[in-house]
The first five atom37 places (N, CA, C, CB, O) and aatype in JSON, in Angstrom:
{
  "aatype": [12, 6, 6, 13, 0, 10, 10, 0, 19, 0, 7, 19, 10, 9, 9, 19, 16, 19, 15, 10, 13, 0, 14, 11, 10, 7, 19, 0, 0, 14, 9, 10, 10, 19, 10, 19, 7, 9, 7, 4, 15, 10, 9, 14, 7, 0, 14, 5, 9, 10, 10, 6, 14, 6, 17, 9, 10, 12, 9, 0, 10, 14, 14, 9, 10, 18, 15, 0, 0, 19, 2, 19, 14, 1, 8, 14, 7, 0, 15, 0, 1, 17, 16, 7, 15, 1, 16, 0, 14, 16, 7, 7, 14, 15, 15, 4, 4, 17, 1, 16, 7, 15, 15, 4],
  "atom_mask": [
    [1, 1, 1, 1, 1],
    [1, 1, 1, 1, 1],
    [1, 1, 1, 1, 1],
    [1, 1, 1, 1, 1],
    [1, 1, 1, 1, 1],
    [1, 1, 1, 1, 1],
    [1, 1, 1, 1, 1],
    [1, 1, 1, 1, 1],
    [1, 1, 1, 1, 1],
    [1, 1, 1, 1, 1],
    [1, 1, 1, 0, 1],
    [1, 1, 1, 1, 1],
    [1, 1, 1, 1, 1],
    [1, 1, 1, 1, 1],
    [1, 1, 1, 1, 1],
    [1, 1, 1, 1, 1],
    [1, 1, 1, 1, 1],
    [1, 1, 1, 1, 1],
    [1, 1, 1, 1, 1],
    [1, 1, 1, 1, 1],
    [1, 1, 1, 1, 1],
    [1, 1, 1, 1, 1],
    [1, 1, 1, 1, 1],
    [1, 1, 1, 1, 1],
    [1, 1, 1, 1, 1],
    [1, 1, 1, 0, 1],
    [1, 1, 1, 1, 1],
    [1, 1, 1, 1, 1],
    [1, 1, 1, 1, 1],
    [1, 1, 1, 1, 1],
    [1, 1, 1, 1, 1],
    [1, 1, 1, 1, 1],
    [1, 1, 1, 1, 1],
    [1, 1, 1, 1, 1],
    [1, 1, 1, 1, 1],
    [1, 1, 1, 1, 1],
    [1, 1, 1, 0, 1],
    [1, 1, 1, 1, 1],
    [1, 1, 1, 0, 1],
    [1, 1, 1, 1, 1],
    [1, 1, 1, 1, 1],
    [1, 1, 1, 1, 1],
    [1, 1, 1, 1, 1],
    [1, 1, 1, 1, 1],
    [1, 1, 1, 0, 1],
    [1, 1, 1, 1, 1],
    [1, 1, 1, 1, 1],
    [1, 1, 1, 1, 1],
    [1, 1, 1, 1, 1],
    [1, 1, 1, 1, 1],
    [1, 1, 1, 1, 1],
    [1, 1, 1, 1, 1],
    [1, 1, 1, 1, 1],
    [1, 1, 1, 1, 1],
    [1, 1, 1, 1, 1],
    [1, 1, 1, 1, 1],
    [1, 1, 1, 1, 1],
    [1, 1, 1, 1, 1],
    [1, 1, 1, 1, 1],
    [1, 1, 1, 1, 1],
    [1, 1, 1, 1, 1],
    [1, 1, 1, 1, 1],
    [1, 1, 1, 1, 1],
    [1, 1, 1, 1, 1],
    [1, 1, 1, 1, 1],
    [1, 1, 1, 1, 1],
    [1, 1, 1, 1, 1],
    [1, 1, 1, 1, 1],
    [1, 1, 1, 1, 1],
    [1, 1, 1, 1, 1],
    [1, 1, 1, 1, 1],
    [1, 1, 1, 1, 1],
    [1, 1, 1, 1, 1],
    [1, 1, 1, 1, 1],
    [1, 1, 1, 1, 1],
    [1, 1, 1, 1, 1],
    [1, 1, 1, 0, 1],
    [1, 1, 1, 1, 1],
    [1, 1, 1, 1, 1],
    [1, 1, 1, 1, 1],
    [1, 1, 1, 1, 1],
    [1, 1, 1, 1, 1],
    [1, 1, 1, 1, 1],
    [1, 1, 1, 0, 1],
    [1, 1, 1, 1, 1],
    [1, 1, 1, 1, 1],
    [1, 1, 1, 1, 1],
    [1, 1, 1, 1, 1],
    [1, 1, 1, 1, 1],
    [1, 1, 1, 1, 1],
    [1, 1, 1, 0, 1],
    [1, 1, 1, 0, 1],
    [1, 1, 1, 1, 1],
    [1, 1, 1, 1, 1],
    [1, 1, 1, 1, 1],
    [1, 1, 1, 1, 1],
    [1, 1, 1, 1, 1],
    [1, 1, 1, 1, 1],
    [1, 1, 1, 1, 1],
    [1, 1, 1, 1, 1],
    [1, 1, 1, 0, 1],
    [1, 1, 1, 1, 1],
    [1, 1, 1, 1, 1],
    [1, 1, 1, 1, 1]
  ],
  "atom_positions": [
    [[28.93, 0.05, 18.15], [28.7, 0.02, 16.63], [28.2, -1.32, 16.19], [30.02, 0.34, 15.83], [27.34, -1.47, 15.31]],
    [[28.79, -2.27, 16.85], [28.56, -3.7, 16.42], [27.03, -4.07, 16.63], [29.52, -4.73, 17.29], [26.43, -4.85, 15.89]],
    [[26.48, -3.44, 17.72], [25.16, -3.71, 18.14], [24.15, -2.94, 17.12], [24.98, -3.25, 19.68], [23.05, -3.41, 16.85]],
    [[24.61, -1.75, 16.61], [23.8, -1.15, 15.61], [23.79, -1.87, 14.29], [24.21, 0.2, 15.41], [22.77, -1.91, 13.6]],
    [[24.94, -2.44, 13.95], [25.06, -3.21, 12.64], [24.07, -4.51, 12.81], [26.72, -3.69, 12.34], [23.3, -4.86, 11.92]],
    [[24.18, -5.1, 13.96], [23.34, -6.34, 14.06], [21.91, -5.99, 14.09], [23.68, -7.16, 15.32], [21.12, -6.8, 13.61]],
    [[21.42, -4.8, 14.62], [20.01, -4.4, 14.62], [19.62, -3.97, 13.21], [19.74, -3.24, 15.66], [18.48, -4.23, 12.81]],
    [[20.52, -3.3, 12.41], [20.39, -2.97, 11.04], [19.99, -4.2, 10.23], [21.67, -2.36, 10.53], [18.98, -4.25, 9.54]],
    [[20.89, -5.17, 10.37], [20.8, -6.57, 9.51], [19.44, -7.19, 9.97], [22.17, -7.73, 9.85], [18.63, -7.56, 9.12]],
    [[19.2, -7.29, 11.23], [17.95, -7.88, 11.71], [16.69, -7.06, 11.14], [17.96, -7.9, 13.33], [15.7, -7.62, 10.67]],
    [[16.82, -5.96, 11.22], [15.66, -5.12, 10.57], [15.45, -5.19, 9.19], [0.0, 0.0, 0.0], [14.31, -5.1, 8.74]],
    [[16.41, -5.33, 8.48], [16.43, -5.58, 7.0], [15.77, -6.94, 6.82], [17.95, -5.56, 6.37], [14.89, -7.09, 5.98]],
    [[16.18, -7.91, 7.58], [15.59, -9.35, 7.26], [14.11, -9.36, 7.79], [16.5, -10.62, 8.04], [13.28, -10.1, 7.25]],
    [[13.79, -8.56, 8.8], [12.29, -8.52, 9.13], [11.47, -7.93, 8.07], [12.02, -7.73, 10.38], [10.42, -8.45, 7.67]],
    [[12.01, -6.75, 7.6], [11.29, -6.07, 6.49], [10.97, -7.03, 5.15], [12.21, -4.81, 6.07], [9.88, -7.11, 4.58]],
    [[12.0, -7.61, 4.88], [11.94, -8.5, 3.68], [11.02, -9.74, 3.97], [13.43, -8.98, 3.28], [10.25, -10.23, 3.14]],
    [[11.18, -10.17, 5.17], [10.33, -11.33, 5.36], [8.83, -10.97, 5.41], [10.73, -12.05, 6.63], [8.0, -11.65, 4.8]],
    [[8.48, -9.9, 6.13], [7.15, -9.37, 6.23], [6.65, -9.03, 4.92], [7.08, -8.2, 7.1], [5.53, -9.43, 4.61]],
    [[7.4, -8.3, 4.02], [6.97, -7.98, 2.74], [6.73, -9.2, 1.85], [7.93, -7.09, 2.13], [5.87, -9.19, 0.97]],
    [[7.47, -10.23, 2.1], [7.1, -11.5, 1.3], [5.92, -12.05, 1.71], [8.09, -12.56, 1.38], [5.12, -12.4, 0.85]],
    [[5.63, -12.2, 2.99], [4.43, -12.91, 3.47], [3.2, -12.04, 3.48], [4.65, -13.46, 4.86], [2.1, -12.6, 3.46]],
    [[3.25, -10.75, 3.51], [2.01, -9.89, 3.44], [1.21, -10.25, 2.36], [2.3, -8.45, 3.31], [0.04, -10.39, 2.7]],
    [[1.45, -10.49, 1.02], [0.38, -10.76, 0.09], [-0.24, -12.21, 0.25], [0.91, -10.55, -1.33], [-1.35, -12.49, -0.19]],
    [[0.5, -13.02, 0.84], [-0.11, -14.37, 1.17], [-1.08, -14.36, 2.25], [0.92, -15.33, 1.54], [-1.96, -15.21, 2.28]],
    [[-0.98, -13.39, 3.21], [-1.87, -13.11, 4.27], [-3.0, -12.22, 3.88], [-1.15, -12.53, 5.36], [-3.99, -12.1, 4.61]],
    [[-2.88, -11.64, 2.8], [-3.91, -10.71, 2.26], [-4.05, -9.41, 3.04], [0.0, 0.0, 0.0], [-5.13, -8.81, 3.1]],
    [[-2.81, -8.95, 3.68], [-2.81, -7.71, 4.22], [-1.77, -6.81, 3.56], [-2.62, -7.82, 5.63], [-0.75, -7.3, 3.09]],
    [[-2.0, -5.5, 3.53], [-1.03, -4.62, 2.87], [0.33, -4.59, 3.72], [-1.66, -3.13, 2.71], [0.33, -4.5, 4.95]],
    [[1.4, -4.66, 2.98], [2.82, -4.88, 3.66], [3.03, -3.65, 4.66], [4.12, -4.93, 2.45], [3.4, -3.88, 5.81]],
    [[2.81, -2.41, 4.25], [2.82, -1.41, 5.3], [2.17, -1.54, 6.63], [2.33, -0.35, 4.8], [2.73, -1.2, 7.67]],
    [[0.94, -2.04, 6.58], [0.18, -2.1, 7.78], [0.85, -3.27, 8.56], [-1.4, -2.31, 7.49], [0.98, -3.23, 9.78]],
    [[1.24, -4.24, 7.85], [1.9, -5.5, 8.6], [3.27, -5.0, 9.19], [2.18, -6.86, 7.5], [3.62, -5.45, 10.29]],
    [[4.04, -4.13, 8.56], [5.22, -3.68, 8.95], [5.12, -2.82, 10.26], [5.81, -2.97, 7.85], [5.93, -2.93, 11.17]],
    [[4.06, -1.95, 10.29], [3.7, -1.14, 11.47], [3.38, -1.97, 12.64], [2.54, -0.26, 11.19], [3.75, -1.67, 13.78]],
    [[2.71, -2.99, 12.36], [2.27, -4.0, 13.54], [3.49, -4.76, 13.91], [1.06, -5.1, 13.09], [3.64, -4.99, 15.11]],
    [[4.32, -5.15, 13.16], [5.61, -5.78, 13.53], [6.42, -4.86, 14.15], [6.34, -6.34, 12.43], [7.04, -5.3, 15.12]],
    [[6.6, -3.71, 13.86], [7.34, -2.64, 14.58], [6.86, -2.37, 15.97], [0.0, 0.0, 0.0], [7.65, -2.27, 16.91]],
    [[5.57, -2.25, 16.1], [5.02, -2.09, 17.46], [5.32, -3.33, 18.22], [3.5, -1.81, 17.44], [5.72, -3.18, 19.37]],
    [[5.19, -4.45, 17.78], [5.43, -5.67, 18.49], [6.99, -5.73, 18.82], [0.0, 0.0, 0.0], [7.33, -6.16, 19.92]],
    [[7.81, -5.37, 18.02], [9.22, -5.35, 18.28], [9.55, -4.35, 19.46], [9.98, -4.96, 16.98], [10.32, -4.59, 20.39]],
    [[8.86, -3.24, 19.27], [9.18, -2.17, 20.35], [8.69, -2.63, 21.74], [8.45, -0.75, 19.99], [9.07, -2.08, 22.77]],
    [[7.84, -3.67, 21.72], [7.39, -4.04, 23.09], [8.17, -5.28, 23.78], [5.87, -4.37, 22.99], [7.8, -5.78, 24.85]],
    [[9.21, -5.68, 23.09], [10.0, -6.79, 23.62], [10.8, -6.3, 24.68], [10.85, -7.45, 22.61], [11.53, -5.32, 24.5]],
    [[10.72, -6.92, 25.82], [11.54, -6.44, 26.96], [13.02, -6.62, 26.7], [11.16, -7.19, 28.25], [13.46, -7.61, 26.1]],
    [[13.81, -5.63, 27.16], [15.3, -5.6, 27.05], [15.79, -5.21, 25.51], [0.0, 0.0, 0.0], [16.98, -5.23, 25.22]],
    [[14.86, -4.9, 24.66], [15.25, -4.38, 23.42], [15.96, -3.07, 23.59], [14.08, -4.24, 22.55], [15.55, -2.3, 24.47]],
    [[17.0, -2.71, 22.84], [17.8, -1.49, 22.93], [16.92, -0.32, 22.42], [19.16, -1.63, 22.08], [16.23, -0.44, 21.41]],
    [[16.95, 0.73, 23.09], [16.21, 1.99, 22.72], [16.95, 2.69, 21.79], [15.92, 2.89, 23.85], [18.11, 3.03, 22.02]],
    [[16.29, 2.95, 20.62], [16.97, 3.65, 19.58], [16.18, 5.11, 19.37], [16.99, 2.69, 18.21], [15.0, 5.11, 19.02]],
    [[16.86, 6.24, 19.58], [16.17, 7.49, 19.4], [16.43, 8.02, 18.03], [16.59, 8.48, 20.44], [17.58, 8.16, 17.62]],
    [[15.39, 8.32, 17.31], [15.55, 8.99, 15.98], [14.88, 10.31, 15.98], [14.98, 8.13, 14.86], [13.89, 10.48, 16.68]],
    [[15.35, 11.26, 15.24], [14.68, 12.5, 15.16], [13.41, 12.19, 14.17], [15.7, 13.71, 14.61], [13.45, 11.36, 13.26]],
    [[12.36, 12.94, 14.47], [11.05, 12.68, 13.58], [11.3, 13.01, 12.19], [9.79, 13.54, 14.04], [10.61, 12.49, 11.32]],
    [[12.33, 13.93, 11.87], [12.63, 14.33, 10.57], [13.13, 13.19, 9.63], [13.61, 15.39, 10.65], [12.87, 13.1, 8.43]],
    [[13.88, 12.35, 10.34], [14.43, 11.12, 9.61], [13.34, 10.23, 9.2], [15.43, 10.29, 10.49], [13.36, 9.66, 8.12]],
    [[12.31, 10.09, 10.1], [11.26, 9.15, 9.55], [10.33, 9.85, 8.48], [10.35, 8.58, 10.76], [9.81, 9.2, 7.57]],
    [[10.15, 11.14, 8.62], [9.31, 11.86, 7.7], [10.01, 12.02, 6.2], [8.99, 13.3, 8.37], [9.35, 12.01, 5.16]],
    [[11.38, 12.16, 6.26], [12.09, 12.33, 5.03], [12.56, 11.05, 4.41], [13.21, 13.19, 5.25], [12.73, 10.98, 3.2]],
    [[12.78, 10.0, 5.23], [13.57, 8.79, 4.62], [12.62, 7.55, 4.63], [14.97, 8.43, 5.5], [12.58, 6.78, 3.67]],
    [[11.87, 7.4, 5.75], [11.23, 6.11, 5.87], [9.86, 6.19, 5.4], [11.25, 5.6, 7.25], [9.43, 5.2, 4.8]],
    [[9.02, 7.27, 5.57], [7.76, 7.38, 5.19], [7.38, 7.38, 3.63], [7.36, 8.5, 5.8], [6.52, 6.61, 3.19]],
    [[8.04, 8.24, 2.87], [7.73, 8.33, 1.42], [7.79, 6.94, 0.8], [8.73, 9.3, 0.69], [6.83, 6.68, 0.08]],
    [[8.72, 6.0, 0.95], [8.71, 4.8, 0.24], [7.5, 3.91, 0.66], [10.03, 4.09, 0.44], [6.84, 3.23, -0.12]],
    [[7.32, 4.0, 1.95], [6.22, 3.17, 2.51], [4.83, 3.63, 1.93], [6.23, 3.29, 4.11], [3.97, 2.81, 1.59]],
    [[4.66, 4.94, 1.84], [3.39, 5.48, 1.2], [3.35, 5.18, -0.25], [3.26, 7.01, 1.39], [2.3, 4.82, -0.78]],
    [[4.56, 5.32, -0.97], [4.48, 5.07, -2.37], [4.13, 3.61, -2.55], [5.79, 5.44, -3.08], [3.27, 3.33, -3.38]],
    [[4.68, 2.72, -1.89], [4.5, 1.26, -2.16], [2.86, 0.99, -1.9], [5.56, 0.29, -1.08], [2.18, 0.31, -2.67]],
    [[2.37, 1.56, -0.82], [1.0, 1.37, -0.5], [0.01, 1.99, -1.6], [0.75, 1.98, 0.88], [-1.07, 1.46, -1.86]],
    [[0.44, 3.09, -2.17], [-0.51, 3.73, -3.21], [-0.32, 2.83, -4.53], [-0.12, 5.42, -3.51], [-1.33, 2.59, -5.18]],
    [[0.8, 2.37, -4.94], [0.96, 1.59, -6.03], [0.21, 0.22, -5.92], [2.39, 1.42, -6.24], [-0.26, -0.3, -6.93]],
    [[0.08, -0.37, -4.63], [-0.55, -1.63, -4.58], [-2.04, -1.55, -4.24], [0.15, -2.46, -3.62], [-2.69, -2.59, -4.09]],
    [[-2.59, -0.33, -4.12], [-4.01, -0.23, -3.86], [-4.88, -0.71, -5.06], [-4.34, 1.22, -3.5], [-4.72, -0.22, -6.18]],
    [[-5.81, -1.71, -4.8], [-6.59, -2.26, -5.89], [-7.47, -1.19, -6.44], [-7.42, -3.45, -5.43], [-8.0, -0.38, -5.67]],
    [[-7.66, -1.14, -7.75], [-8.52, -0.23, -8.38], [-10.01, -0.7, -8.34], [-8.05, -0.02, -9.78], [-10.3, -1.89, -8.29]],
    [[-10.87, 0.21, -8.37], [-12.22, -0.08, -8.49], [-12.59, -0.87, -9.68], [-12.93, 1.1, -8.48], [-12.09, -0.54, -10.75]],
    [[-13.38, -1.85, -9.65], [-13.78, -2.69, -10.76], [-14.33, -1.92, -11.93], [-14.78, -3.68, -10.32], [-14.18, -2.32, -13.09]],
    [[-14.95, -0.84, -11.64], [-15.63, -0.09, -12.82], [-14.54, 0.89, -13.26], [0.0, 0.0, 0.0], [-14.81, 1.59, -14.24]],
    [[-13.39, 1.04, -12.68], [-12.37, 2.11, -13.26], [-11.82, 1.77, -14.53], [-11.17, 2.3, -12.35], [-11.4, 2.64, -15.3]],
    [[-11.81, 0.38, -14.82], [-11.1, 0.1, -16.08], [-12.14, -0.08, -17.22], [-10.19, -1.19, -15.93], [-11.78, -0.38, -18.36]],
    [[-13.43, 0.12, -16.88], [-14.53, 0.11, -18.02], [-14.39, 1.42, -18.73], [-16.12, -0.06, -17.44], [-14.37, 2.52, -18.19]],
    [[-14.28, 1.16, -20.15], [-14.31, 2.41, -20.97], [-15.61, 2.78, -21.48], [-13.42, 2.31, -22.11], [-16.53, 1.96, -21.58]],
    [[-15.7, 3.95, -21.78], [-16.87, 4.6, -22.4], [-16.99, 4.04, -23.95], [-16.69, 6.31, -22.35], [-16.05, 4.2, -24.73]],
    [[-18.06, 3.45, -24.27], [-18.08, 2.82, -25.62], [-18.95, 3.84, -26.45], [-18.72, 1.25, -25.59], [-18.96, 3.62, -27.66]],
    [[-19.59, 4.76, -26.06], [-20.59, 5.59, -26.8], [-20.36, 7.01, -26.85], [0.0, 0.0, 0.0], [-19.24, 7.4, -26.52]],
    [[-21.19, 7.8, -27.2], [-21.01, 9.23, -27.07], [-21.02, 9.75, -25.59], [-22.11, 9.93, -27.86], [-21.62, 9.19, -24.67]],
    [[-20.3, 10.81, -25.49], [-20.14, 11.25, -24.18], [-21.36, 12.04, -23.55], [-18.95, 12.07, -24.16], [-21.55, 12.23, -22.35]],
    [[-22.1, 12.44, -24.52], [-23.29, 13.28, -24.18], [-24.58, 12.42, -24.54], [-23.26, 14.74, -25.03], [-24.69, 11.87, -25.63]],
    [[-25.43, 12.35, -23.68], [-26.75, 11.7, -23.83], [-27.58, 12.26, -24.87], [-27.48, 11.77, -22.6], [-27.65, 13.48, -24.96]],
    [[-28.24, 11.51, -25.69], [-29.02, 12.2, -26.83], [-30.33, 12.73, -26.06], [-29.42, 11.09, -28.18], [-30.76, 12.24, -25.02]],
    [[-30.81, 13.67, -26.65], [-31.97, 14.38, -26.1], [-33.27, 13.55, -26.38], [-32.08, 15.85, -26.72], [-33.53, 13.16, -27.52]],
    [[-34.04, 13.31, -25.36], [-35.26, 12.54, -25.52], [-35.05, 11.12, -25.68], [0.0, 0.0, 0.0], [-33.99, 10.74, -26.18]],
    [[-36.04, 10.19, -25.28], [-35.86, 8.68, -25.48], [-34.75, 8.21, -24.68], [0.0, 0.0, 0.0], [-34.0, 8.98, -24.08]],
    [[-34.63, 6.76, -24.65], [-33.64, 6.11, -24.0], [-32.14, 6.35, -24.51], [-33.99, 4.75, -24.06], [-31.92, 6.75, -25.65]],
    [[-31.2, 6.11, -23.67], [-29.87, 6.32, -24.06], [-29.53, 5.37, -25.36], [-28.93, 6.02, -22.8], [-30.14, 4.32, -25.55]],
    [[-28.58, 5.8, -26.16], [-28.23, 5.06, -27.32], [-27.24, 3.98, -26.96], [-27.69, 5.97, -28.39], [-27.13, 3.06, -27.77]],
    [[-26.53, 3.95, -25.89], [-25.68, 2.9, -25.53], [-25.54, 2.9, -24.04], [-24.34, 3.01, -26.23], [-25.81, 3.84, -23.29]],
    [[-25.02, 1.6, -23.67], [-24.76, 1.41, -22.17], [-23.3, 1.51, -22.1], [-25.32, -0.02, -21.54], [-22.64, 0.87, -22.92]],
    [[-22.64, 2.33, -21.09], [-21.26, 2.41, -21.1], [-20.5, 1.22, -20.55], [-20.91, 3.53, -20.43], [-19.3, 1.09, -20.8]],
    [[-21.21, 0.32, -19.77], [-20.6, -0.87, -19.33], [-20.5, -1.97, -20.32], [-21.29, -1.34, -18.22], [-19.45, -2.6, -20.46]],
    [[-21.54, -2.22, -20.98], [-21.55, -3.4, -21.98], [-21.42, -3.0, -23.41], [-22.84, -4.21, -21.86], [-21.07, -3.83, -24.25]],
    [[-21.7, -1.75, -23.71], [-21.57, -1.29, -25.08], [-22.82, -1.76, -25.79], [0.0, 0.0, 0.0], [-22.72, -1.69, -27.02]],
    [[-23.82, -2.17, -25.39], [-25.03, -2.54, -25.91], [-26.15, -1.43, -25.7], [-25.4, -3.83, -25.29], [-26.04, -0.51, -24.89]],
    [[-27.21, -1.63, -26.51], [-28.28, -0.64, -26.22], [-28.87, -0.85, -24.97], [-29.33, -0.64, -27.21], [-28.83, -1.99, -24.53]],
    [[-29.45, 0.07, -24.29], [-30.06, 0.01, -22.89], [-31.45, -0.03, -23.12], [-29.68, 1.22, -21.93], [-32.24, -0.08, -22.18]]
  ]
}
């Protein structure tokens, strides 16, 4: 039981450290966490922990996916708002330009 507690504390410290340094490195934290997890699994002599796949799917994966979705940068044009009529006038050039709000 003591070994499990030590692994849990070490795991939390690794997660916090990677999450703090991920933005400074310019990499999404979940991607870096997966890479660190793969690296930790390749350490010789590391204890083998067996988990049912349902634990990962129900407990670990949803928060990782949510944090990745929240931190996805938006497309630069996604915040531009429409400044004119939603329908183009018939004939002739458009009465306005949706990006600048000026006549085109």
